[in-house]
C-alpha positions as CSV (number, residue, x, y, z in Angstrom):
1,M,25.2,27.0,4.2
2,S,28.0,25.7,6.5
3,E,31.6,25.3,5.4
4,K,32.4,22.0,3.8
5,E,35.7,20.2,4.3
6,E,37.9,20.7,1.1
7,G,37.4,18.1,-1.5
8,T,33.9,16.8,-0.2
9,T,30.7,17.1,-2.1
10,T,27.2,16.7,-1.1
11,V,24.1,16.2,-3.3
12,E,23.2,20.0,-3.0
13,D,26.5,20.7,-5.0
14,Y,24.7,18.9,-8.1
15,I,21.3,20.3,-7.8
16,D,20.4,23.7,-9.2
17,P,17.5,24.9,-7.1
18,N,16.2,26.8,-10.1
19,E,16.4,23.5,-12.1
20,E,13.1,21.4,-12.7
21,M,12.8,17.5,-12.5
22,M,9.9,16.2,-14.8
23,G,8.3,19.3,-14.6
24,F,8.6,20.0,-10.9
25,P,10.7,22.1,-8.8
26,F,13.5,20.3,-6.7
27,G,12.5,20.3,-3.1
28,V,8.4,20.0,-4.0
29,I,6.4,17.2,-2.4
30,V,4.7,16.1,-5.4
31,E,2.1,14.0,-3.6
32,E,1.3,12.7,0.0
33,T,0.9,9.0,0.4
34,H,-1.1,9.5,4.0
35,S,-3.0,11.9,6.1
36,K,-1.2,13.9,9.0
37,T,-2.3,11.0,11.3
38,I,-3.1,7.3,10.9
39,G,-3.4,6.0,14.3
40,K,-7.2,5.6,14.2
41,L,-7.2,4.0,10.6
42,A,-4.2,1.8,11.9
43,G,-6.2,0.7,14.6
44,A,-9.2,0.0,12.4
45,L,-7.1,-1.7,9.7
46,A,-5.8,-4.0,12.3
47,K,-9.0,-5.1,13.5
48,A,-10.1,-5.7,9.8
49,Q,-7.0,-7.8,9.1
50,G,-8.1,-9.8,12.1
51,E,-11.1,-10.5,10.4
52,M,-9.8,-11.4,6.6
53,T,-8.5,-14.9,5.5
54,M,-6.0,-16.0,2.6
55,V,-8.1,-15.6,-0.6
56,E,-8.3,-18.6,-2.4
57,A,-7.2,-19.4,-6.0
58,K,-10.9,-20.1,-7.7
59,S,-10.3,-18.7,-11.2
60,T,-8.6,-20.4,-14.0
61,N,-6.3,-18.7,-16.6
62,P,-6.6,-21.2,-19.4
63,F,-3.8,-19.5,-21.3
64,F,-1.1,-20.6,-18.4
65,N,-3.2,-23.5,-17.2
66,S,-3.2,-21.9,-13.7
67,K,-5.5,-20.8,-10.9
68,Y,-5.5,-17.4,-9.3
69,A,-7.5,-15.4,-7.2
70,S,-9.9,-12.9,-8.8
71,L,-10.2,-9.3,-8.1
72,A,-13.9,-10.1,-7.1
73,S,-12.5,-12.7,-4.6
74,V,-10.3,-10.0,-3.1
75,L,-13.1,-7.6,-2.8
76,E,-15.3,-10.2,-1.4
77,T,-12.4,-11.1,1.5
78,A,-11.6,-7.5,2.1
79,M,-14.6,-5.2,1.7
80,P,-16.8,-6.5,4.6
81,A,-13.9,-6.4,7.2
82,L,-13.0,-3.1,5.9
83,N,-16.4,-1.6,5.9
84,K,-17.3,-3.2,9.4
85,H,-14.4,-1.2,10.9
86,E,-15.4,2.0,9.0
87,I,-12.6,1.8,6.2
88,A,-13.7,2.7,2.5
89,L,-11.7,1.7,-0.4
90,V,-11.3,3.9,-3.5
91,Q,-9.4,2.6,-6.5
92,G,-8.5,4.4,-9.9
93,N,-5.6,4.8,-12.4
94,R,-3.7,7.7,-13.7
95,W,-1.4,8.2,-16.8
96,A,2.0,9.9,-16.3
97,S,3.2,11.7,-19.3
98,H,6.4,12.4,-18.1
99,D,7.4,8.8,-17.5
100,N,4.7,7.2,-19.9
101,G,3.6,5.4,-17.3
102,F,0.1,3.8,-16.2
103,Y,-0.5,3.6,-12.4
104,I,-2.9,2.1,-10.5
105,T,-3.8,3.8,-7.1
106,S,-5.9,2.7,-4.3
107,T,-6.7,4.6,-1.0
108,L,-7.9,3.3,2.0
109,M,-10.0,5.8,4.0
110,H,-11.3,5.8,7.7
111,S,-14.7,7.8,8.8
112,S,-12.1,9.6,11.1
113,G,-10.8,11.4,7.7
114,E,-7.5,9.5,8.0
115,W,-6.3,8.2,4.8
116,I,-3.4,6.1,3.2
117,K,-2.8,5.7,-0.5
118,S,-0.5,3.6,-2.6
119,E,0.1,3.2,-6.4
120,I,1.8,0.7,-8.9
121,R,3.1,1.5,-12.2
122,M,1.5,-1.6,-14.4
123,P,3.0,-2.7,-17.7
124,I,0.5,-2.6,-20.5
125,A,1.1,-5.8,-22.7
126,K,-1.3,-4.6,-25.6
127,K,-1.9,-1.0,-26.3
128,D,-6.0,-1.2,-26.4
129,A,-8.5,-1.4,-24.2
130,H,-8.1,-5.2,-23.6
131,G,-4.8,-4.2,-22.5
132,I,-5.9,-1.2,-20.2
133,G,-8.2,-3.4,-18.5
134,A,-6.1,-6.3,-17.9
135,A,-3.3,-4.1,-16.3
136,T,-6.0,-2.0,-14.6
137,T,-7.4,-5.6,-12.9
138,Y,-4.5,-7.2,-12.0
139,G,-3.0,-4.0,-10.5
140,R,-6.3,-3.2,-8.4
141,R,-6.1,-7.2,-7.4
142,Y,-2.2,-7.0,-5.9
143,L,-2.2,-3.2,-4.6
144,L,-5.3,-3.9,-2.6
145,S,-4.0,-7.3,-1.3
146,S,-0.5,-5.7,-0.5
147,M,-2.6,-2.7,1.5
148,V,-4.6,-4.9,3.4
149,G,-2.3,-7.9,4.1
150,I,-4.3,-10.7,2.3
151,A,-2.1,-13.5,1.1
152,Q,-3.4,-14.9,-2.7
153,A,-3.2,-18.7,-3.0
154,D,-2.0,-17.7,-6.6
155,D,0.1,-19.4,-9.2
156,D,-1.2,-16.9,-12.0
157,G,1.7,-14.5,-11.5
158,N,4.4,-17.1,-11.5
159,Q,3.2,-18.6,-14.6
160,A,3.0,-15.5,-16.3
161,V,6.7,-14.6,-15.8
162,K,8.8,-17.1,-17.5
163,R,12.1,-17.9,-15.7
164,A,15.2,-19.0,-17.3
165,P,16.1,-22.7,-16.5
166,R,18.3,-23.3,-13.7
167,P,20.9,-26.1,-13.6
168,S,18.9,-28.1,-11.0
169,D,16.1,-28.4,-13.5
170,Q,18.3,-30.2,-15.8
171,V,19.7,-32.6,-13.5
172,N,16.3,-33.2,-12.3
173,K,15.3,-34.2,-16.0
174,K,18.0,-36.3,-16.6
175,G,17.3,-38.5,-13.3
């Protein structure tokens, strides 16, 4: 180790290399997010994206009186273009006991063997099968859309999250 100026600290000063964090030793890469190369996959994905359109909000959420793009609509838009350019999609989920988290995973795999993977931690509103199913569907829809660059004409997410009223909202109500 190189000499440090007196009074300076680095992150290494606080890490014990023998200590574990969340069950993993420091310095260990837990999981890769892509293959060693992704050039062929990137080229194929760019071609596929050129053929994709925005997904229309065709489904209705009666609870929030809103329209949204369903998972089926996103898949109908993405899969033909992905498959045409030899890109497969695998989506799944995992439970992480170390942080009590439910994660949705998506992997795009190219026929060359190259791949990219992403995941999103999803809250579970109800601790039952319906809650897990809703979180899975919602996560799959948004994760796929973000990975392949599909925009959703969607007001479902905005309606689901209540925001605090802004001062301008009060002004508009009075006038």
